[in-house]
N, C-alpha and C positions, 0 to 999 in steps of 0.2 A: 349383460343380456342384450341380444340382438333385438332390434326393433323392426317393425314392418317398414317404416320410413327408411331405415338403414339398408334393408334388403333392396328396396326400390332404387336407392342411390347406387348400390353395388351393381344392380342390373344395368342402370343407365351408364355407369362408369365403364363397365365391360363393353357395352355396345359402342360407346364413344371411343374407347381405346382401340377397338378393332377398326373402326372407321378411320381414326387418325393413322393407324399403322398402314392401312391400305393406301390412304392418300399420300403418306410419306414415301411408300414404296414406288407408287406410280410416278410421283413427282421426281424422285431420285432417278429412275430410269429415263424419264422424259428429259430431264435436265442433262443427263449424261449424253443422250443421243443428240440433243440440241447443241450441246457444246462441241461434239464431234462434227456435226454438220457445219456449224459456224466456223470451226477451224479450217475445214477443207475449203469452204467458200471463200474464207479470208485469203487463203493461199492463192486461189485462182484470181481473185480480184487484185491482189498485190502484184502478181506477175503480169496480169493484163495491164495494170497501171504502168509497169515498166515499158511495155511495148508502146502504149499510148503516149507516154512522156517522151520517149525517144523520137517518135514520129513528129511530135509537136516541136521538139528541138530542131529537127531537120528543116521543118517548114519555117520556123522563126529565123534560123540561120540563113536560109535562102533569101528571105525578105531583107535581112540585115545586109547581106552581101550586095544585093541589088540596090537597096536604099539604106545606107549606113547612118540612120538617124538615132537620136538618143532614145526615142520611144521603142524602136525595133530592138535596140540593144537591151532595153529594160525587159521586154517580153522574153527575149532569149535567155537573159539571166534568171528570170522567174521560172521558166520551164526547166532550166538546168538545175536550180535548187530543188524543184519538185522531184526530179529524177534521182538526185542524191538522197533525198529523204526516203523515197520508195526503195532505193537500193539497200538502205540500212535495215528496213523492215523485212525485206526478202531474205537477207542473210540470216535473220533470226529464225527462219523456217527450216534450217538445216536439221537433218537427222542422219542416222547411220547410212541409210540407203541413198540419200540424195546429196550427201555432203560434197562429193567431188564435182558433180555437175553444177551445184549452186555456187561453188567456188569459182569455176570457170565462167559461170554466168555473171558473177560479180566483177571478175577481171575484164570481161567483155564490155561491161558497162563503163568501167574505168577507162578502157581504151577509147570508147566512144566519146566520153567527155573530154579526154585529152585531145582527141582529133578535132572536136568542135572548138576547143580553146586555141589550138594552133591556127585554125582557119580564121578565127576572130583576130588573132595576133597579126597574121599576115595581112589581113585587110586593113588593120590600123597602121601597118608599116608601108602600105601602098603596094604590096606585092599581090596583085590581083590574081595572077596565074597560080601562085602557090596556094592562095586562099581557096580558089576553085578546086584545086587538086585535093585539098584537105576536105572540102565540102563533099566531093565525090566519095572520098574514103569514109566520111561520116555516114553518108547515105547507105553505103554498102554494109557498114557495121550495124546500122539500124535494121537493115533487112536480116542480118545474121541474128540480131536480138529477137526479132519477130519469129524467125524460124526456131531459134533455141527455146523460146517461150512455148511454142507449140509442142516441141519435143519434150519439154518438162511436163506440160499438161498431159501428154500421152503417158509419160512415165508415172505421173501421179495417179492417173486413172488406173493404170495397171497395179500400182502399189495399193491403192485403196479399194480395188475390186473386192478383195477378201473382206475388207471392212464393210462394204456395202452388203455383201452377202450375209455377213455376220449380223448386221443390223436387221436385215429381213428375217433371218433365223430367230434373232432375239424377239422380234415383234411377234412372230408366230408362237414362240415359247411363252412369251408374256401373255398372249391371248389365252393360251391353254391354262397357264398358271392362274390367270384371272378367273376362268371358269371354275377351276378346282377350288380356288380360294372362296369364291362365292358359294359353292356347294358346301364346303367345310364350315364356313361362317354361318350359313343358314342352318346347318345341322346343330352346330354348337349353340346358337341362339335358341333354336327350338327346344333342345334338351335343357338348357339353362332356364328358359321360360317355364317349361313343364315342372322342373324341380322347384322353381321359385313359387309358382302358383300352388303346387302341391303342399309346400311348407306352410301355406296360409289356409287352403281349403280343408286339408285333412284335420288340423286341430279344430277348425270351426265345425266340421262334421262330428268329431268326437264330442265337442261341447254341446251340440244340438242333440245328440243321442242321450247324453247325460241329462239334459233338460227334460227330454221326453220321459226318462226313467223317474225323475222327480215329479213330473206331472201326474204319473199314475201311483204316486205314493211310495216309491222305493227309495227311502232315505238312508238305507243301510249299505248301499253300494258306493264305494269311493269313486271320485271323479279323477281320471287320469288322462292327461293330454300331452302328447309328444311334441313339445315346442319349447322355444327359448326366447320368445318375444312377449308382447303385451298379452297375447291370448293365453300364454302359460300363467301369467300373473292373474288374469281374469279367472282361469280355471281353478287356481289355488284359492282365490277369494270365494268362488262359487262352492268349492268343496268345503271350505271352512263354514260357510253359511249352511250347507247341507248337514254338516256334523253338528252344528249348534241346534238346528231344527230337530234333528234326530234325537239329540240329547234332551231337548225340551219336551218332545213327544213322550220319550221314555219316562222323564221325570213327572209329566202330567199323569201318565198312566199309573205310575207308582203312587203318586199322591192320591189319585182317585181311589185306588185300592185301599190305601191306608185310611183315607177318609171314611170309606164304607166300614172298614173294620173298627175304626174309632167310634163311628156313629152307633154301631151295633152294641159296643161294649162301654159306652160313655157312662151310663148310669151305674153299671156294675163296677166300673173302675173307680168312680168317685166314692161309691159306698165302701169299696175295699180299702181305698186310701184313708178314709175317715176312721174306719174300724181299726186299721193298722196303727194310725196315730193314737187312737184312744187307748190301745193296749200297751203302748210304749211308756212304761213307768220305770224310771231309773232306780234300781235297788240301792245305788250308792247314796242317793239323796235320802231315801228312807232310813238307811243305816245312820247317816249323819244326824238326821232329825231325831231318831229314837235315842241316839247317844246323847244328844243335847238334852232331851227330855229327862233321861235318867240322871244326868248330872244336876239338872235343875231341880228335880225332885229331891235329890240328896241335899242340896244346898239350901233350898227354899221350902216354904210350906206347901201343903197339898193344894191350897186354893189357887195359887198362881199356876201350879203345874196342871191343874185341872183345866184352867182357861187355855193353856197352851195346847193341851190334848184336844180340846174342842176345836181350836183353830186348825190343827192338823187334820182332824176328822172332816171338818167342813171343806178344807182345801182338797182332800182326796176325793170326797164325794162329788165336788164340783168338777174336778178333772175327769172323773170317770163317766159323768152323765151329761156334760154340757158341750162336748166337742161336736156333736152331730146336729146342733141346732143354733139358731141365732139367739142372742141374749141382749139385754140392755147394757148400756155403759155403766149403769148403776150396779148391776150384778158383777160386772168385770171389776169395777173399783172396789166393791165390797170384798170379793175373794182376794183381790190384790192386797187389801189391808191385812187380811188374815196371813197371807204369805209374808208380808213385811214384819208382822208380829213374830212369826216363827224365826225369820232371819235376824231380827233384833235380839231374840233370845240366844241365838247362836253367836252373833258377832258382838253383842253388847254395845259399848260406846264406839266401836269401830265403824258402825253403820249409822249414817245420819240421813234420814229420809224426809224430804220436804214435798208437800202436796199442795197444789193450788187448782181446785176443781170448780168450774162454773156449773152450778146445780141444774140450770136449764138445759144443759147439753147431755144430761145423764139418761134421758128418755129415748135416745136414738139407738138403733140396733147395730150390733157388731158381731162377727163370728165368735163363738165361745172359745175361751182360753187363748186370747190374743195378747192381752197386756202382760200377763204374768211371765211368759217366756222372754219378752223384751226386757222387763225389770230384772229377771233372772240373769240375762246376759250381762247387764250392768253390774250385778252383784258379783258374778263369776270373774269378770275382766277388770272391774274397777275397785272392788272392795277386797275380795279374797286375796289377791297377790300382794296387796300393800300392807305393811306392818302396822301403819297408823290408820288403816281403813280408808274410807272416803265418803263422799256425799252423792246423793241421787236426788234430782229434782223431777217431780211428776206434775204435769200441767194438762188441763182439759179446758178448751174454750171454743165458743162458736165464732166462726169467721165467715160471714156471708152465708153461702149455701153449704158450707162445710163445717165439720167439727175437727179441730186440730188437737191431736194428742202428742205431747212432747215428753220425751224421756231423756234426761241429760245427766251425765256423770262427769267427775273430774279425774277420770282414769288416764291411762297412758295414751289413749287415742288410737286412730286407725289410719294407715297410709291410704293414698288415693287408689292404688291398685286393688287393695283389699275391699275398699268401698265399692269400686266398680264391680268386683266379683260378687259381692253381697247383693247388690241391686239387680245383677243379671242372674241371680240364683245359681251361681257357679260354685258357691261354697256352702255345702250342706254338712254341718257338724252337729252331732247330738250329744257330744261328750259333756257331762256335768249337768244336763237338764233333767229336772224331776219329771217333766212331762214327756221328754224325748222329742220335743218340738223345737227345732232350731229356727234361726232367723229366716232362712230360705222357705221353710214350710209355712211360717206365719205370712210371709209375703205372698206365697202361692195361694193360701186360703183367702186372703184379703182380695186378691185379683179375681178369684172364682166367685166370691160372695157378692162383690160390687159390680162385676162384669166389666172392669176397666183396669188399666195399669197406671203406673206413675203415681201411686198412692203414698209412697214412702220416700222421704228424703233423708240423707245422712250428711251431717255437718261435723267434720272432725279433723283435728290436726295432731300430729305426734307430740305428746307431752302436754296437750291442752284439752284433753277430754273429748267426749263424743256426745252429740245430740241427734236423736232420731225423732223425726216428725212424721206422724200419720195424718194425712189430709183426707178425711173420710167424708163421703157424701152423706147427707142427712137422710137416713132411712128410719121412719117413725115406727116405733114398736111399743114396748112396754112403757107405761107411764112413769114419770119421775116419782120416786118414793120419798123424796125430800130428805135424803141422807147423802152425806158426802164423806169422802176420806178425810182423815185428820192428819195433821202434821206431827212429825215425831222428831 
């Protein structure tokens, strides 16, 4: 993703690159012309140095011939060495056009030096006339050197005349090129700056427009920004926020509508649920119970069978009439004992039921038909599948501001996932229940009755049985009748 900072660096880099390119171009041409100027000037200075050196030699030779001292001889030698040095540099200035004339020029210098050397030699040998004759020859050669230098200057001027004109033409062309380059660079920079600023301002304008749309409540329109920098990321975040707000508004509207519908039908729905639960009686249980009664009547006397029929009748009467109202724990325990009597007749010694009930807790209220479905769960899952049956413990006690009801069995137990599903009311099974009321329905009715949740706890491990604890608030209702369930 490109960033605004990166774009600014690109713009600065382009401007800097163009400036450096212009500077390098101008420097190159200026250096080239400066080198050419220096080369020509150096040629003139070196050839002028030849003329000057030859004239100095003639003057020093004249003084030496007049006064042949060691000092004058040293000055003559010094000027001679300087001329030889200049001669070597002049010869390096040769080219195709001036090679011949510079060769003659160099030979002339050699002749001049030889003539000076012979004059010095004759002077040292005492031949004054010969020395003067050589001095005159050296003076003439020095004049030739001066004339030849002027001739070379003239030739050089003619040779470099085209170069001078070329330099002037190049300067004019360079000036035009500079103007065109300036115009082109200005155009490119203006265009680049426009595109650069547009790449920043256009997304900002689009984002501003989208913000105005949100300000007037249009949350259903997606936010689209043509950019690939931080503004694009900001737009995507902004659009995600818009989408979340829109979804939240729709959800609130939907919940408000559902709330109104639920509020209007709440009483009717609760009544319908209770009536539906009341009418759910499992024929399978009735069949098993009647079958047990028939066998019992065959094997036993009529008195015990009569008691068993009374228990069944009481249980059915309670199931049909007590679901739509609150009852005392005493009534729940009493009908629970009738249910246990029926199950003992069915399972005989396979069912062992132990009850430990605190009488002072039996006067508090509870939804009708709450305890029997829980005991029935224990019978179905802990007693019925086992060949040797099992045991069930039933306890009621007061604990602070609550009444605790515990139902424990030594059955196969429940895994943690199933426990979680039961507590979340995700498992609703009615199979095998005489009342048709499963664990989830009991839990739901308790929550509705007491107006709170977390009333039920499950403590179970696979192979170690299950204990269900109801922690019920103390709701005072029917007085204690002074009776309690008995152990069996």
